C-alpha positions as CSV (number, residue, x, y, z in Angstrom):
1,F,24.9,64.7,9.8
2,M,26.6,63.2,6.7
3,I,23.4,63.1,4.6
4,E,22.8,66.8,5.4
5,K,26.3,67.7,4.4
6,V,25.9,65.8,1.1
7,R,22.6,67.5,0.4
8,E,24.1,70.9,1.1
9,T,27.0,70.1,-1.3
10,V,24.7,68.9,-4.1
11,V,22.5,72.0,-3.7
12,G,25.6,74.2,-3.7
13,Y,26.8,72.6,-7.0
14,F,23.3,73.2,-8.6
15,H,23.4,76.9,-7.6
16,Y,27.0,77.3,-8.8
17,T,26.2,75.6,-12.1
18,Y,23.1,77.7,-12.8
19,S,24.9,80.9,-11.9
20,F,26.7,80.6,-15.3
21,F,23.5,80.8,-17.2
22,D,21.9,84.2,-17.9
23,L,18.6,82.7,-19.2
24,P,15.6,84.9,-19.9
25,Q,12.4,84.0,-18.0
26,I,9.7,82.2,-19.8
27,N,6.1,83.5,-20.0
28,A,4.5,80.3,-18.9
29,N,3.7,78.3,-15.8
30,V,6.2,75.7,-14.6
31,Y,4.9,72.5,-13.3
32,C,7.1,70.5,-11.0
33,I,6.2,66.9,-10.2
34,T,8.2,66.0,-7.1
35,S,9.3,62.5,-6.1
36,D,8.7,60.9,-2.7
37,E,12.2,61.9,-1.8
38,Y,11.6,65.6,-2.5
39,T,12.2,66.7,1.0
40,H,15.9,66.1,0.6
41,F,16.2,68.7,-2.1
42,E,13.6,71.4,-1.1
43,G,15.5,74.3,-2.7
44,S,15.4,72.7,-6.2
45,V,11.7,73.1,-6.6
46,T,11.5,76.8,-5.5
47,D,14.4,77.6,-7.8
48,W,12.2,77.0,-10.8
49,Q,10.4,80.3,-9.9
50,N,13.5,82.1,-11.1
51,F,13.0,80.9,-14.7
52,T,9.4,82.0,-15.2
53,N,7.2,85.1,-15.2
54,G,4.3,82.7,-14.5
55,K,3.5,80.5,-11.5
56,T,5.5,77.5,-10.2
57,I,3.0,74.8,-9.5
58,T,4.2,71.8,-7.5
59,L,2.5,68.5,-7.6
60,H,3.4,65.5,-5.4
61,G,4.5,62.6,-7.5
62,F,4.8,59.0,-6.7
63,G,7.9,56.9,-6.2
64,D,11.5,57.9,-5.6
65,H,13.2,59.9,-8.3
66,S,14.7,56.8,-10.1
67,N,11.4,55.0,-10.2
68,M,8.9,57.7,-11.1
69,L,8.7,56.4,-14.7
70,S,8.4,52.8,-13.7
71,E,5.3,50.9,-12.6
72,P,3.5,51.0,-10.3
73,F,4.3,54.7,-10.1
74,L,4.3,55.5,-13.8
75,S,0.5,55.5,-14.3
76,K,-0.1,57.7,-11.3
77,N,2.6,60.2,-12.4
78,A,1.2,60.1,-16.0
79,N,-2.2,61.2,-14.6
80,H,-0.5,64.4,-13.3
81,I,0.9,65.0,-16.8
82,R,-2.5,64.4,-18.5
83,D,-4.1,66.8,-16.0
84,I,-1.4,69.5,-16.8
85,L,-1.8,69.0,-20.5
86,G,-5.6,69.1,-20.3
87,E,-5.4,72.3,-18.3
88,I,-3.1,73.9,-20.8
89,A,-5.3,72.7,-23.8
90,A,-8.4,74.2,-22.2
91,K,-6.7,77.5,-21.6
92,S,-5.4,77.6,-25.2
93,K,-8.8,76.7,-26.6
94,A,-10.4,79.5,-24.5
95,L,-7.9,82.0,-25.9
96,T,-8.5,81.0,-29.5
97,I,-12.3,81.3,-29.1
98,Q,-12.1,84.9,-27.9
């Protein structure tokens, strides 16, 4: 019960804080690499859709949030980033060839 209450409070603070910003949407896809503890903050990933006219793509990352950029998780998460950048580069190259 206490963990759920804390989660609700944290999510509430995020929504409250972001309500002050009137940010325009970007014209790009947003890639969200989640941590192993993602299920505790499910709303935070779907909220990214509010900031883009493109798609929100969620990839399952490795490790808890504080260890995602430490080994042994770093190399696995870096592969996600390489794949994302490769996809973007391929699309960009295709657009310049046309």
